[in-house]
Structure formats: C-alpha cells, structure tokens
C-alpha positions in Angstrom: 49.7 89.4 27.2 53.1 89.8 27.9 51.8 93.4 29.3 49.5 92.2 31.9 50.9 91.4 35.1 51.5 87.6 36.4 48.2 87.8 38.6 46.4 89.9 35.5 46.9 86.5 33.2 45.9 84.4 35.7 42.7 86.4 36.4 42.0 86.3 32.2 42.9 83.0 31.6 41.1 81.9 34.7 37.6 83.5 33.6 37.5 81.9 30.3 38.4 78.4 31.5 36.1 78.5 34.3 33.1 80.2 31.3 34.6 77.5 29.1 34.8 74.4 31.0 33.0 75.0 34.7 34.3 75.1 38.0 35.1 71.3 38.4 36.8 70.7 34.9 39.0 73.5 34.9 42.5 72.8 36.1 45.1 74.3 37.6 48.0 72.6 35.4 46.2 73.9 31.9 45.3 77.2 33.7 49.3 77.6 34.6 50.2 76.7 30.9 47.8 79.2 29.8 48.6 81.9 31.7 51.7 81.3 31.3 53.4 80.9 35.1 53.5 78.2 37.6 51.1 76.6 39.6 52.9 78.0 42.7 52.2 81.7 41.7 48.7 81.0 41.1 48.4 79.5 44.8 50.6 82.8 46.0 47.8 85.4 44.5 44.9 83.0 45.8 45.1 80.2 48.2 43.3 76.9 45.9 41.3 76.9 42.9 37.8 77.9 45.1 39.4 80.9 46.1 39.9 82.0 42.7 36.3 80.9 41.6 34.8 82.7 44.3 37.0 85.8 43.5 36.2 86.7 40.0 32.6 85.7 40.6 32.1 87.5 43.4 33.4 91.0 41.8 31.2 90.5 38.8 28.0 89.6 40.4 28.6 92.4 43.6 28.9 95.1 40.8 25.5 94.3 39.3 24.0 94.1 42.6 25.6 97.6 43.8 24.4 98.9 40.0 20.8 97.4 40.7 20.0 98.7 44.2 21.5 102.3 43.1 19.9 102.4 39.8 16.5 101.3 40.9 16.5 103.7 43.7 16.5 106.5 41.4 13.5 105.7 39.7 9.6 106.0 41.3 7.5 104.1 38.6 7.2 100.7 39.0 7.9 99.9 35.3 10.4 102.3 35.2 12.4 100.7 38.2 11.7 97.4 36.6 13.1 98.6 32.9 16.1 100.1 34.7 16.6 96.8 36.8 16.5 94.3 33.6 18.9 97.3 31.8 21.2 96.7 34.3 21.7 93.4 34.4 21.6 93.3 30.5 24.7 96.3 30.2 26.7 94.2 32.9 26.5 90.9 31.8 27.0 92.5 28.3 30.7 94.0 29.7 31.8 91.1 31.1 30.9 88.3 29.0 32.2 85.3 31.0 29.8 86.2 33.7 27.3 84.6 31.7 28.4 81.6 30.5 29.6 80.9 34.3 26.1 81.9 35.7 24.4 79.8 33.1 26.6 76.8 33.8 25.5 77.3 37.4 22.2 77.6 36.6 22.1 74.2 35.0 23.9 72.6 37.4 21.3 73.9 40.4 24.3 75.9 41.6 26.6 72.9 42.6 29.7 75.4 42.7 28.0 78.5 43.7 30.1 80.1 46.4 27.9 81.1 49.3 29.1 84.6 49.2 28.2 84.6 45.4 24.8 83.7 46.6 24.6 86.1 48.8 24.6 89.0 46.3 22.2 87.7 43.8 19.7 87.6 46.7 20.6 90.9 47.1 19.1 91.5 43.5 16.4 89.0 43.8 14.9 90.7 46.7 14.8 93.9 45.3 13.1 92.1 42.1 11.0 90.9 44.5 10.2 94.5 45.7 9.7 95.7 42.1 7.1 93.0 40.9 4.9 93.6 43.9 5.0 97.5 43.3 4.1 96.4 39.1 1.0 93.8 40.5 -0.1 96.3 43.4 -0.5 99.3 40.4 -2.3 96.9 38.0 -4.0 94.8 40.5 -2.4 91.8 39.8 -0.3 89.5 41.9 2.8 88.5 42.1 4.0 84.8 42.0 7.4 82.7 42.4 9.8 86.4 41.8 13.0 83.7 41.9 11.3 82.4 38.6 11.3 85.6 36.9 14.8 86.4 38.3 16.4 83.3 36.6 14.1 83.7 33.5 16.1 87.1 33.1 19.5 86.0 33.7 19.1 82.9 32.0 17.5 84.7 28.9 19.9 88.1 29.2 22.8 85.3 29.1 22.1 82.7 26.7 21.8 85.7 24.2 25.0 87.3 24.8 26.8 83.7 24.8 24.8 82.0 21.8 25.5 85.1 19.1 28.1 82.6 17.0 25.5 79.7 16.8 22.6 82.1 15.8 25.2 83.6 13.1 26.2 80.3 11.9 22.5 78.9 11.7 21.3 82.6 10.0 24.4 82.2 7.7 23.9 78.4 6.8 20.2 77.3 7.4 18.6 80.5 6.7 20.5 82.1 4.1 17.6 82.7 1.5 15.3 84.7 4.4 15.0 88.9 3.8 17.7 90.4 6.0 16.5 92.0 8.9 17.6 94.1 11.5 19.8 92.5 13.9 18.5 92.3 17.7 19.9 93.7 19.8 20.3 93.0 23.5 18.5 96.4 24.4 15.7 95.1 22.3 15.5 91.9 24.7 15.6 93.7 27.9 12.5 95.8 26.6 10.5 93.0 25.4 11.5 91.1 28.6 10.2 94.3 30.8 7.2 94.3 28.7 6.5 90.5 29.4 6.5 90.5 32.9 5.3 94.0 33.1 2.1 92.5 31.5 1.8 89.3 33.5 1.3 91.2 36.6 -1.9 92.7 35.3 -4.9 91.4 36.8 -6.1 88.2 36.2 -2.7 87.1 35.3 -0.5 84.7 36.5 
C-alpha cells in the first residue's frame, strides 16, 4: 500500500468499506485509519462522504453503460445483442468486485443511498436492454414484460455469483464433500444461461 498515493489509498479502502458495510455504516474515521491518512486528507480530495461514494459508484456504472452501448451497437441479431449485453455486465462486474457488493446492497435497500447520477447511468443500460428485449420479442412473436425486473435479475444474479464464491466453496467443502467432482461453474456459464432463459421467455405465448 505504501507505493500508492494518499488518494489511491483512500479510494481503495473506501471501495472495500462501502462494499462490506454499505454507505450508512462506513465511518470516515475508520476509513482514515484504514487508508493511513487523516480525515482532512480525505476531505481535501473529496468534499464529503456522499461525494466519495458517488465518485466511486459512478465510475463503475458509467464504464458499464458506455461498454454496453458501444458493444451492443456492433451486433445485428437481437439474441446476439442480448448475449453481449449480459456478457458486458458480467465481465465488468468481475473486473470491479466491490461494485457487485455495492449494487446488491442498493438493490436490497431499494436504492436508499443511490446517487441520482448513478441511477441515470443505470437507466441508460435499462433503456438499451428494453430496446433489445423488444427486438427479441418482435422476432419471436412474443411480448416483453417488465424490462426493469429483467434488468434487476441480470444484475443481482451476476453480482451474487461473484460475491458468493467464498460461501459456495465452504458449502462444497463442508456439506457436500462426498459429491462427485464436477467442473466449476464459471461466470460466463451463468451469462450464457441467463441469455438463453431470457430469450426463451420472449417466445410467443410466454410471459
């Protein structure tokens, strides 16, 4: 950590604490101690805790939104667009482990601490997903119901798979040690299954 600048240490520790404790339970005194700086240094770089949270949160979701828009634009078939959409979310969340935990906390709390700027970026991806789902439904003769629910399902499923790795490993070792050894399920497998399930749900007659 000594090789990092003070600001980099603040950012690193803040991501950990927001992910582990949530916004309300992250204390600036604790953050200062973890980052080995004084509180004045934190407030020099970030106006207050809300600004720090928004800055870190917004950076992650905006990167996802930009990637989603760019990479789905490169596809033509609706199912390919859906697959790329989910894959981008999966790879982006895997790159930023702490974002997965923060998103899950916000979803569970109804977005109590979610900054408006972060919500705006999530709405960018939700709008794109809605367009893709409507294309899929039109191609399959089906109807697209509640795109926001599907969006939350994608985010929560991928985030949960990423963050629950330790407990899944523990369950396997302690409760299911006698079971046959199977190939480990990977995040890309989850992304593929989500794509198949969602696309299939848009077939004619499905709701």
